[in-house]
N, C-alpha and C positions, 0 to 999 in steps of 0.2 A: 392356245393365251388368247387370240382375236375369239375362241368360246363362252372364255372365263371373262374377258374384256366385256364381249353381250351378254352377257347374262347379269352382269354386275349394273351395269348402264341401263339394261331391261326392269329390274326389280330397283332401282336406285334408289338402295337404302327400304324401299317399304317396308322391309321387317319392323325398324325403327320407327318408321313413321306410322303403321300400325300401332305401334306397342302408346307409344305417346299418345294416337289419337284415342285411344282404348283411355291408359288415364287419363285425362282429358275428361275424357267420356266419363268414368267411375269419378272421378273428381268434383265434375260438374254435379252428378246426381248425390255425391253426400251435400254438396252446397246446399243445394234442394230441398233434399229431405232434412235438414238445420233449419231451413228457413219455415217448412210448412210445419216441426215440432215447433220450434217458436212462435209460431204463429196459433196455432192450437193453444199452446199456452198461455200466452197471450190472451183469447181471446178467453179460454176457463177461469183465468186468475177476474177478466172483464165481469164474468157473470156472476162466478164469487161476491164479487165486490157489489154488485148492482141486490143481490139477492143477502147479503149482510144488511145494509141500506135497506132494504126491505121490509127486510125483520126489526132492525132497529125502530123506526117508524112507528110497526106495529107493535111492539113494547112500549115505545115510550106514549101510549095514544092511549093503551092499558093502564098505565100507572097514572095518568094524568085523570082519569075517568077513578079512583082511589077516592073515597070520603076522609082519607088520612091524609092530614094536611102532610107528612114532614114523608109518606111515602110518594107525594108528585112530585119530592124533590130528590127523589133517587135519581144517579145518573147513568145510563145505559148504556156503553158499548159492544158492536158484535165484531168480529174477526172470524173468520173461519167458523164461524157458525158455531160458535161460543158465543153466550149471551155473560156479557160482564155488568153487574151491579156493582155500584160505588157508592161511594157518599157517606152523611149520618146519621141516626132514629135514633130515638127516644128511649126505644127498648127493644128487646131482642121479641119480643110480639110480633113488631111493626118489622123489625127485620125478615122475621117468617112471614106475614101478611105480603110483602114485596117480591118476594122469589114464591108463591104461593099465585100469587098474580100473572108472574113470568111462564112459568108450570103449566098453566090452562092451555098460555096458549103455543106451547112447544109439538113439535114433531121431535118425533123418536129418537132423529139423528143430532136433534142439538143440547147443550151443554148448557146448565150455567154454572158459573163462578160466581157468589155470591158475597164480593169483600166490603158490606158494607161495614159498619161499625155502631154498636150497638152503646150509648153511652149509659 
């Protein structure tokens, strides 16, 4: 009985202490992984937003160079590498002119949504 008592005192609940320490370590590791993943996602989103703004600026500048006044009035938004043209132009021809101007600038990975309305 003394031996059993000494063994119990020497371990001092160490299997439980080790288990809870291991469990805490695992939870800390998981929390760190979640933070690292969210940081990576946030920085990727920030890079995408910066890239979209740069594309939008370039597209707007090219539309402003057009000799057709209605094409210079076309609105352009970029979201997740999709260029969206919107507004009104007097003809289907000018709708296609605006799209052609934008298409010349494009990388292969970009898409155009032409929501221009022709009168």
